[in-house]
DSSP file (Angstrom, degrees, kcal/mol; ACC not computed):
  #  RESIDUE AA STRUCTURE BP1 BP2  ACC     N-H-->O    O-->H-N    N-H-->O    O-->H-N    TCO  KAPPA ALPHA  PHI   PSI    X-CA   Y-CA   Z-CA
    1    1 A X              0   0    0      0, 0.0     2,-0.3     0, 0.0     0, 0.0   0.000 360.0 360.0 360.0 134.0 -140.4  -49.3   -2.1
    2    2 A X        -     0   0    0      1,-0.1     2,-0.5     0, 0.0     0, 0.0  -0.535 360.0-131.8 -76.7 133.7 -138.5  -47.2    0.5
    3    3 A X        -     0   0    0     -2,-0.3     2,-0.3     2,-0.0    -1,-0.1  -0.747  21.5-146.0 -87.1 128.4 -137.1  -49.1    3.5
    4    4 A X        -     0   0    0     -2,-0.5     2,-1.1     1,-0.0     3,-0.1  -0.729   9.5-138.3 -96.3 142.8 -137.9  -47.5    6.8
    5    5 A X     >  -     0   0    0     -2,-0.3     4,-2.4     1,-0.2     5,-0.2  -0.782  23.7-179.1 -96.9  89.3 -135.6  -47.5    9.8
    6    6 A X  H  > S+     0   0    0     -2,-1.1     4,-2.4     1,-0.2     5,-0.2   0.857  78.2  54.9 -61.0 -37.5 -138.2  -48.1   12.5
    7    7 A X  H  > S+     0   0    0      2,-0.2     4,-2.6     1,-0.2    -1,-0.2   0.937 110.1  45.6 -61.0 -47.1 -135.6  -48.0   15.3
    8    8 A X  H  > S+     0   0    0      2,-0.2     4,-2.3     1,-0.2     5,-0.2   0.909 112.2  50.9 -65.0 -42.2 -134.4  -44.6   14.2
    9    9 A X  H  X S+     0   0    0     -4,-2.4     4,-2.0     1,-0.2    -1,-0.2   0.922 112.9  46.4 -60.6 -44.3 -137.9  -43.2   13.8
   10   10 A X  H  X S+     0   0    0     -4,-2.4     4,-2.6    -5,-0.2    -2,-0.2   0.908 110.4  52.3 -66.7 -41.7 -138.8  -44.5   17.3
   11   11 A X  H  X S+     0   0    0     -4,-2.6     4,-2.4     2,-0.2    -2,-0.2   0.896 109.8  49.4 -61.7 -40.6 -135.6  -43.1   18.9
   12   12 A X  H  X S+     0   0    0     -4,-2.3     4,-2.3     2,-0.2    -1,-0.2   0.914 111.1  50.1 -63.4 -42.7 -136.3  -39.6   17.4
   13   13 A X  H  X S+     0   0    0     -4,-2.0     4,-2.2    -5,-0.2    -2,-0.2   0.919 111.1  49.2 -59.8 -44.9 -139.9  -39.8   18.8
   14   14 A X  H  X S+     0   0    0     -4,-2.6     4,-2.5     2,-0.2    -2,-0.2   0.902 110.1  50.5 -63.7 -42.3 -138.6  -40.8   22.2
   15   15 A X  H  X S+     0   0    0     -4,-2.4     4,-2.2     2,-0.2    -1,-0.2   0.913 111.2  48.0 -63.6 -43.2 -136.0  -37.9   22.3
   16   16 A X  H  X S+     0   0    0     -4,-2.3     4,-2.2     1,-0.2    -1,-0.2   0.906 112.2  50.3 -63.1 -40.9 -138.7  -35.4   21.3
   17   17 A X  H  X S+     0   0    0     -4,-2.2     4,-2.5     1,-0.2    -2,-0.2   0.900 109.7  50.1 -64.1 -41.6 -141.0  -36.8   24.0
   18   18 A X  H  X S+     0   0    0     -4,-2.5     4,-2.2     2,-0.2    -1,-0.2   0.901 110.1  50.1 -65.5 -40.3 -138.3  -36.6   26.7
   19   19 A X  H  X S+     0   0    0     -4,-2.2     4,-1.9     1,-0.2    -1,-0.2   0.929 112.7  46.6 -62.6 -44.7 -137.5  -33.0   25.8
   20   20 A X  H  X S+     0   0    0     -4,-2.2     4,-2.7     1,-0.2     5,-0.2   0.890 110.1  53.7 -64.9 -39.5 -141.2  -32.1   26.0
   21   21 A X  H  X S+     0   0    0     -4,-2.5     4,-2.7     1,-0.2    -1,-0.2   0.903 107.5  51.0 -61.8 -41.3 -141.6  -34.0   29.3
   22   22 A X  H  X S+     0   0    0     -4,-2.2     4,-1.7     2,-0.2    -1,-0.2   0.913 111.7  47.6 -62.2 -42.5 -138.7  -32.0   30.8
   23   23 A X  H  X S+     0   0    0     -4,-1.9     4,-1.0     2,-0.2    -2,-0.2   0.942 114.9  44.9 -63.3 -48.4 -140.3  -28.7   29.7
   24   24 A X  H  X S+     0   0    0     -4,-2.7     4,-0.6     1,-0.2     3,-0.5   0.888 110.5  53.8 -66.0 -39.4 -143.7  -29.7   31.1
   25   25 A X  H >< S+     0   0    0     -4,-2.7     3,-0.6     1,-0.2    -1,-0.2   0.871 107.2  52.4 -63.4 -35.9 -142.3  -31.0   34.4
   26   26 A X  H 3< S+     0   0    0     -4,-1.7    -1,-0.2     1,-0.2     3,-0.2   0.758 116.8  38.4 -70.3 -24.3 -140.5  -27.7   35.0
   27   27 A X  H 3< S+     0   0    0     -4,-1.0     3,-0.3    -3,-0.5    -1,-0.2   0.371  92.7  89.7-104.8   2.9 -143.7  -25.7   34.4
   28   28 A X  S << S+     0   0    0     -4,-0.6    46,-0.2    -3,-0.6    -1,-0.1   0.167  72.4  65.7 -98.8  21.1 -146.2  -27.9   36.1
   29   29 A X    >   +     0   0    0     -3,-0.2     3,-1.6     1,-0.1    -1,-0.2  -0.384  50.2 148.6-131.7  58.2 -146.2  -26.7   39.7
   30   30 A X  T 3  S+     0   0    0     -3,-0.3    -1,-0.1     1,-0.3    -2,-0.1   0.746  71.0  58.9 -65.9 -22.6 -147.6  -23.2   39.5
   31   31 A X  T 3  S-     0   0    0     -3,-0.1    -1,-0.3     1,-0.0    -2,-0.0   0.524 106.9-124.6 -84.2  -4.6 -149.2  -23.3   42.9
   32   32 A X    <   +     0   0    0     -3,-1.6    -2,-0.1     1,-0.1     3,-0.1   0.820  45.6 174.6  67.6  31.0 -145.8  -24.0   44.6
   33   33 A X        -     0   0    0      1,-0.1    39,-0.1    37,-0.0    -1,-0.1  -0.266  38.6 -92.8 -65.4 156.5 -147.0  -27.2   46.3
   34   34 A X  B     -a   72   0A   0     37,-0.8    39,-3.0    18,-0.0     2,-0.3  -0.336  42.3-157.6 -64.6 153.3 -144.5  -29.3   48.2
   35   35 A X        -     0   0    0     37,-0.2    18,-1.9    -3,-0.1     2,-0.5  -0.925  24.2-104.5-128.6 155.5 -142.8  -32.0   46.2
   36   36 A X  E     +B   52   0B   0     37,-0.5    16,-0.3    -2,-0.3     3,-0.1  -0.708  38.4 171.4 -79.3 128.7 -141.1  -35.2   47.4
   37   37 A X  E     +     0   0B   0     14,-3.0    65,-0.5    -2,-0.5     2,-0.3   0.607  62.3   9.0-114.2 -19.2 -137.4  -34.8   47.1
   38   38 A X  E     -Bc  51 102B   0     13,-1.3    13,-2.7    63,-0.2    -1,-0.3  -0.981  63.0-148.5-155.8 165.1 -136.1  -37.9   48.9
   39   39 A X  E     -Bc  50 103B   0     63,-2.5    65,-1.1    -2,-0.3     2,-0.4  -0.901   9.7-138.7-134.3 159.3 -137.3  -41.2   50.3
   40   40 A X  E     -B   49   0B   0      9,-2.3     8,-3.4    -2,-0.3     9,-1.4  -0.983  24.0-164.0-117.8 134.5 -136.5  -43.6   53.1
   41   41 A X  E     -B   47   0B   0     -2,-0.4     6,-0.2     6,-0.3     2,-0.1  -0.843  13.2-129.1-117.0 154.0 -136.7  -47.3   52.3
   42   42 A X    >   -     0   0    0      4,-2.3     3,-1.9    -2,-0.3    -1,-0.0  -0.255  46.4 -83.9 -86.4-176.1 -136.9  -50.4   54.5
   43   43 A X  T 3  S+     0   0    0      1,-0.3    -1,-0.1     2,-0.1    -2,-0.0   0.715 129.9  56.9 -64.6 -20.8 -134.6  -53.4   54.2
   44   44 A X  T 3  S-     0   0    0      2,-0.1    -1,-0.3     0, 0.0     3,-0.1   0.495 119.9-107.9 -86.9  -3.9 -136.9  -54.9   51.5
   45   45 A X  S <  S+     0   0    0     -3,-1.9     2,-0.3     1,-0.3    -2,-0.1   0.553  72.0 142.7  88.5   8.2 -136.5  -51.7   49.3
   46   46 A X        -     0   0    0      1,-0.1    -4,-2.3     2,-0.0     2,-0.4  -0.635  57.6-114.6 -82.2 139.4 -140.1  -50.5   50.0
   47   47 A X  E     +B   41   0B   0     -2,-0.3    -6,-0.3    -6,-0.2     3,-0.1  -0.606  41.1 167.2 -72.2 127.0 -140.5  -46.7   50.4
   48   48 A X  E     +     0   0B   0     -8,-3.4    12,-1.4    -2,-0.4     2,-0.3   0.509  60.0  15.8-119.0 -11.0 -141.7  -46.1   54.0
   49   49 A X  E     -BD  40  59B   0     -9,-1.4    -9,-2.3    10,-0.2     2,-0.3  -0.987  60.4-146.8-159.8 160.7 -141.2  -42.3   54.3
   50   50 A X  E     -BD  39  58B   0      8,-2.6     8,-3.4    -2,-0.3     2,-0.4  -0.962   6.7-147.0-132.6 147.3 -140.8  -39.1   52.2
   51   51 A X  E     -BD  38  57B   0    -13,-2.7   -14,-3.0    -2,-0.3   -13,-1.3  -0.961  24.7-145.0-110.6 135.5 -139.0  -35.8   52.7
   52   52 A X  E >   -B   36   0B   0      4,-2.6     3,-2.2    -2,-0.4   -16,-0.2  -0.458  28.0-104.2 -96.6 169.5 -140.6  -32.8   51.1
   53   53 A X  T 3  S+     0   0    0    -18,-1.9   -17,-0.1     1,-0.3    -1,-0.1   0.682 123.0  58.3 -64.3 -17.3 -139.2  -29.8   49.4
   54   54 A X  T 3  S-     0   0    0    -19,-0.2    -1,-0.3     2,-0.1   -20,-0.0   0.408 122.4-107.3 -90.7   1.0 -140.1  -27.9   52.6
   55   55 A X  S <  S+     0   0    0     -3,-2.2     2,-0.2     1,-0.3    -2,-0.1   0.480  71.1 143.7  89.5   2.3 -137.9  -30.3   54.6
   56   56 A X        -     0   0    0      1,-0.0    -4,-2.6    -5,-0.0     2,-0.6  -0.552  42.8-143.6 -77.3 141.8 -140.8  -32.1   56.3
   57   57 A X  E     -D   51   0B   0     -6,-0.2     2,-0.4    -2,-0.2    -6,-0.2  -0.934  21.5-169.7-105.7 119.3 -140.4  -35.9   56.9
   58   58 A X  E     -D   50   0B   0     -8,-3.4    -8,-2.6    -2,-0.6     2,-0.0  -0.915  19.0-132.0-115.9 131.8 -143.6  -37.7   56.4
   59   59 A X  E  >  -D   49   0B   0     -2,-0.4     4,-2.6   -10,-0.2     5,-0.2  -0.300  41.3 -98.2 -67.8 167.2 -144.4  -41.3   57.2
   60   60 A X  H  > S+     0   0    0    -12,-1.4     4,-2.6     1,-0.2     5,-0.2   0.885 121.9  49.5 -59.5 -42.8 -146.1  -43.3   54.4
   61   61 A X  H  > S+     0   0    0      2,-0.2     4,-2.4     1,-0.2    -1,-0.2   0.916 112.7  46.5 -66.9 -43.2 -149.7  -42.8   55.7
   62   62 A X  H  > S+     0   0    0      2,-0.2     4,-2.4     1,-0.2     5,-0.2   0.927 114.2  48.6 -63.2 -44.5 -149.3  -39.1   56.2
   63   63 A X  H  X S+     0   0    0     -4,-2.6     4,-2.5     1,-0.2    -2,-0.2   0.899 110.5  51.9 -61.7 -40.8 -147.8  -38.7   52.8
   64   64 A X  H  X S+     0   0    0     -4,-2.6     4,-2.5    -5,-0.2    -2,-0.2   0.925 110.5  47.5 -61.4 -45.9 -150.6  -40.8   51.3
   65   65 A X  H  X S+     0   0    0     -4,-2.4     4,-1.7     2,-0.2    -2,-0.2   0.891 113.4  47.7 -64.7 -40.1 -153.3  -38.6   52.9
   66   66 A X  H  <>S+     0   0    0     -4,-2.4     5,-2.6     2,-0.2     6,-0.5   0.884 111.8  50.2 -68.8 -37.5 -151.6  -35.4   51.8
   67   67 A X  H ><5S+     0   0    0     -4,-2.5     3,-1.4     1,-0.2    -2,-0.2   0.918 109.8  50.7 -65.1 -42.7 -151.2  -36.7   48.2
   68   68 A X  H 3<5S+     0   0    0     -4,-2.5    -1,-0.2     1,-0.3    -2,-0.2   0.863 108.0  53.7 -61.1 -35.7 -154.9  -37.7   48.2
   69   69 A X  T 3<5S-     0   0    0     -4,-1.7    -1,-0.3    -5,-0.2    -2,-0.2   0.467 117.7-114.5 -79.9  -1.2 -155.8  -34.2   49.4
   70   70 A X  T < 5S+     0   0    0     -3,-1.4    -3,-0.2    -4,-0.2    -2,-0.1   0.709  80.5 124.8  78.2  20.1 -153.8  -32.7   46.5
   71   71 A X      < +     0   0    0     -5,-2.6   -37,-0.8    -6,-0.1     2,-0.5   0.583  59.1  66.4 -88.4 -10.4 -151.2  -31.1   48.7
   72   72 A X  B >  S-a   34   0A   0     -6,-0.5     3,-0.6    -5,-0.2   -37,-0.2  -0.948  78.3-135.3-117.1 129.0 -148.2  -32.7   47.0
   73   73 A X  T 3  S+     0   0    0    -39,-3.0   -37,-0.5    -2,-0.5   -44,-0.1  -0.461  78.4  18.2 -80.2 152.4 -147.2  -32.0   43.4
   74   74 A X  T 3  S+     0   0    0    -46,-0.2    15,-2.1     1,-0.2     2,-0.3   0.691  98.1 104.5  66.8  25.2 -146.2  -34.6   40.8
   75   75 A X  E <   -E   88   0C   0     -3,-0.6     2,-0.3    13,-0.3    13,-0.2  -0.959  47.9-160.7-132.2 155.9 -147.7  -37.6   42.5
   76   76 A X  E     -E   87   0C   0     11,-3.2    11,-2.6    -2,-0.3     2,-0.5  -0.906  10.9-143.1-125.2 156.1 -150.8  -39.8   42.0
   77   77 A X  E     +E   86   0C   0     -2,-0.3     2,-0.3     9,-0.2     9,-0.2  -0.988  25.8 170.3-118.8 130.7 -152.6  -42.2   44.3
   78   78 A X  E     -E   85   0C   0      7,-2.3     7,-2.8    -2,-0.5     2,-0.5  -0.943  32.1-116.8-136.5 161.4 -154.0  -45.4   42.9
   79   79 A X  E     +E   84   0C   0     -2,-0.3     2,-0.4     5,-0.2     5,-0.2  -0.860  38.4 161.4-103.4 125.6 -155.6  -48.5   44.4
   80   80 A X  E >   +E   83   0C   0      3,-2.8     3,-1.4    -2,-0.5    -2,-0.0  -0.996  65.8   2.1-143.9 137.2 -153.8  -51.8   43.8
   81   81 A X  T 3  S-     0   0    0     -2,-0.4     3,-0.1     1,-0.3    -1,-0.1   0.813 131.0 -56.6  56.9  32.8 -154.1  -55.1   45.7
   82   82 A X  T 3  S+     0   0    0      1,-0.2     2,-0.3     0, 0.0    -1,-0.3   0.616 120.4  87.4  79.6  13.0 -156.8  -53.6   47.9
   83   83 A X  E <  S-E   80   0C   0     -3,-1.4    -3,-2.8    -5,-0.0     2,-0.3  -0.980  78.8-106.3-142.2 156.4 -154.7  -50.7   49.2
   84   84 A X  E     -E   79   0C   0     -2,-0.3     2,-0.4    -5,-0.2    -5,-0.2  -0.597  36.0-167.9 -80.7 141.7 -153.8  -47.1   48.2
   85   85 A X  E     -E   78   0C   0     -7,-2.8    -7,-2.3    -2,-0.3     2,-0.4  -0.989  15.9-134.7-133.9 138.7 -150.3  -46.6   46.7
   86   86 A X  E     +E   77   0C   0     -2,-0.4     2,-0.3    -9,-0.2    -9,-0.2  -0.757  31.1 168.7 -90.1 136.7 -148.4  -43.4   46.0
   87   87 A X  E     -E   76   0C   0    -11,-2.6   -11,-3.2    -2,-0.4     3,-0.1  -0.989  36.9-102.1-143.2 155.6 -146.6  -43.1   42.7
   88   88 A X  E     -E   75   0C   0     -2,-0.3   -13,-0.3   -13,-0.2   -14,-0.1  -0.383  53.0 -88.5 -68.5 152.2 -144.9  -40.4   40.7
   89   89 A X        -     0   0    0    -15,-2.1     2,-2.0     1,-0.1     3,-0.2  -0.388  41.8-113.4 -59.5 137.5 -146.8  -38.9   37.8
   90   90 A X        +     0   0    0      1,-0.2    -1,-0.1     2,-0.1   -15,-0.0  -0.529  63.5 143.9 -75.6  85.0 -146.1  -40.9   34.7
   91   91 A X        -     0   0    0     -2,-2.0    -1,-0.2     2,-0.2   -66,-0.1   0.378  67.8-110.2-107.7   2.7 -144.2  -38.1   32.9
   92   92 A X  S    S+     0   0    0      1,-0.2     2,-0.7    -3,-0.2    -2,-0.1   0.538  82.3 119.2  83.2   5.3 -141.6  -40.1   31.1
   93   93 A X    >   -     0   0    0      1,-0.2     3,-1.0   -72,-0.1    -2,-0.2  -0.899  43.4-169.6-108.7 107.0 -138.7  -38.9   33.2
   94   94 A X  G >  S+     0   0    0     -2,-0.7     3,-1.8     1,-0.2     6,-0.2   0.847  79.6  66.8 -63.4 -34.8 -137.1  -41.8   35.0
   95   95 A X  G 3  S+     0   0    0      1,-0.3    -1,-0.2     4,-0.1    -2,-0.0   0.740 101.3  47.5 -64.1 -23.7 -134.9  -39.5   37.3
   96   96 A X  G <  S+     0   0    0     -3,-1.0    -1,-0.3    -7,-0.1    -2,-0.2   0.331  79.6 122.8-102.2   9.8 -138.0  -38.2   39.2
   97   97 A X  S X> S-     0   0    0     -3,-1.8     3,-1.8    -4,-0.2     4,-0.7  -0.459  73.9-119.4 -64.4 142.8 -139.6  -41.5   39.8
   98   98 A X  G >4 S+     0   0    0      1,-0.3     3,-1.1     2,-0.2    -1,-0.1   0.871 113.7  55.7 -54.0 -40.2 -140.1  -42.0   43.5
   99   99 A X  G 34 S+     0   0    0      1,-0.2    -1,-0.3   -52,-0.0   -60,-0.1   0.709 106.2  52.2 -67.2 -19.0 -138.0  -45.1   43.5
  100  100 A X  G <4 S+     0   0    0     -3,-1.8    -1,-0.2    -6,-0.2    -2,-0.2   0.541  83.9 109.5 -93.6  -9.2 -135.1  -43.1   41.9
  101  101 A X  S << S-     0   0    0     -3,-1.1   -63,-0.2    -4,-0.7   -62,-0.1  -0.307  78.2 -99.2 -66.7 151.8 -135.1  -40.3   44.5
  102  102 A X  E     -c   38   0B   0    -65,-0.5   -63,-2.5     1,-0.1     2,-0.1  -0.248  39.8-108.9 -67.4 160.8 -132.1  -40.1   46.9
  103  103 A X  E      c   39   0B   0    -65,-0.2   -63,-0.2     1,-0.1    -1,-0.1  -0.444 360.0 360.0 -85.8 162.6 -132.4  -41.5   50.4
  104  104 A X              0   0    0    -65,-1.1   -64,-0.2    -2,-0.1    -1,-0.1   0.300 360.0 360.0-135.3 360.0 -132.5  -39.5   53.6
Protein backbone atom coordinates (compact mmCIF):
# COMPACT_ATOMS: atom_id res chain seq x y z
CA UNK A 1 0.00 0.00 0.00
CA UNK A 2 1.31 3.42 -1.02
CA UNK A 3 1.94 5.90 1.80
CA UNK A 4 0.43 9.32 1.11
CA UNK A 5 1.98 12.58 2.24
CA UNK A 6 -1.19 14.34 3.37
CA UNK A 7 0.70 17.50 4.35
CA UNK A 8 2.26 17.85 0.90
CA UNK A 9 -1.03 17.18 -0.88
CA UNK A 10 -2.77 19.81 1.23
CA UNK A 11 0.02 22.38 0.72
CA UNK A 12 -0.18 21.92 -3.07
CA UNK A 13 -3.94 22.36 -2.89
CA UNK A 14 -3.53 25.55 -0.83
CA UNK A 15 -0.97 27.03 -3.23
CA UNK A 16 -3.20 26.38 -6.23
CA UNK A 17 -6.15 27.93 -4.39
CA UNK A 18 -4.16 31.04 -3.47
CA UNK A 19 -3.02 31.53 -7.05
CA UNK A 20 -6.60 31.21 -8.30
CA UNK A 21 -7.84 33.61 -5.60
CA UNK A 22 -5.29 36.23 -6.69
CA UNK A 23 -6.42 35.90 -10.31
CA UNK A 24 -10.11 36.15 -9.42
CA UNK A 25 -9.60 39.07 -7.03
CA UNK A 26 -7.83 41.00 -9.77
CA UNK A 27 -10.71 40.47 -12.20
CA UNK A 28 -13.67 40.82 -9.86
CA UNK A 29 -14.42 44.55 -10.00
CA UNK A 30 -15.56 45.09 -13.60
CA UNK A 31 -17.93 47.93 -12.62
CA UNK A 32 -15.08 49.96 -11.14
CA UNK A 33 -16.76 50.30 -7.74
CA UNK A 34 -14.86 51.94 -4.92
CA UNK A 35 -12.88 49.66 -2.64
CA UNK A 36 -11.65 50.11 0.90
CA UNK A 37 -7.91 50.80 0.82
CA UNK A 38 -7.20 51.73 4.44
CA UNK A 39 -8.89 51.76 7.83
CA UNK A 40 -8.90 53.73 11.07
CA UNK A 41 -9.07 51.81 14.34
CA UNK A 42 -9.90 52.89 17.88
CA UNK A 43 -7.75 52.12 20.91
CA UNK A 44 -9.39 48.69 21.22
CA UNK A 45 -8.38 47.77 17.66
CA UNK A 46 -11.92 48.03 16.28
CA UNK A 47 -12.30 49.46 12.78
CA UNK A 48 -14.19 52.76 13.08
CA UNK A 49 -13.69 54.31 9.62
CA UNK A 50 -12.63 53.46 6.08
CA UNK A 51 -10.82 55.26 3.27
CA UNK A 52 -11.93 54.34 -0.26
CA UNK A 53 -9.98 54.05 -3.48
CA UNK A 54 -11.54 57.40 -4.47
CA UNK A 55 -10.04 59.02 -1.35
CA UNK A 56 -13.29 59.37 0.57
CA UNK A 57 -13.17 58.85 4.34
CA UNK A 58 -16.30 57.11 5.60
CA UNK A 59 -17.43 56.60 9.18
CA UNK A 60 -18.50 53.03 9.99
CA UNK A 61 -22.25 53.67 9.58
CA UNK A 62 -21.87 55.40 6.20
CA UNK A 63 -19.54 52.62 5.01
CA UNK A 64 -22.02 50.02 6.23
CA UNK A 65 -24.89 51.65 4.33
CA UNK A 66 -22.84 51.94 1.14
CA UNK A 67 -21.71 48.32 1.44
CA UNK A 68 -25.34 47.19 1.92
CA UNK A 69 -26.31 49.17 -1.19
CA UNK A 70 -23.64 47.35 -3.21
CA UNK A 71 -21.55 50.48 -3.81
CA UNK A 72 -18.31 49.03 -2.37
CA UNK A 73 -16.46 46.16 -4.03
CA UNK A 74 -15.02 43.13 -2.21
CA UNK A 75 -17.02 43.45 1.03
CA UNK A 76 -19.98 41.64 2.57
CA UNK A 77 -22.36 42.71 5.31
CA UNK A 78 -23.61 40.13 7.77
CA UNK A 79 -25.56 40.24 11.00
CA UNK A 80 -23.88 39.02 14.17
CA UNK A 81 -24.76 39.65 17.79
CA UNK A 82 -27.78 41.67 16.70
CA UNK A 83 -25.89 44.17 14.56
CA UNK A 84 -24.67 44.47 11.00
CA UNK A 85 -20.93 44.05 10.46
CA UNK A 86 -18.74 44.78 7.41
CA UNK A 87 -16.21 42.16 6.42
CA UNK A 88 -13.97 41.55 3.45
CA UNK A 89 -15.08 38.92 0.98
CA UNK A 90 -13.77 35.52 2.02
CA UNK A 91 -11.43 35.12 -0.95
CA UNK A 92 -8.55 33.34 0.75
CA UNK A 93 -6.17 36.33 0.50
CA UNK A 94 -5.11 37.44 3.99
CA UNK A 95 -3.47 40.66 2.77
CA UNK A 96 -6.78 42.21 1.66
CA UNK A 97 -8.70 41.40 4.84
CA UNK A 98 -10.07 44.63 6.30
CA UNK A 99 -8.10 44.12 9.50
CA UNK A 100 -4.87 43.87 7.50
CA UNK A 101 -5.34 47.13 5.54
CA UNK A 102 -3.01 50.02 6.43
CA UNK A 103 -4.18 52.78 8.72
CA UNK A 104 -4.97 56.37 7.78
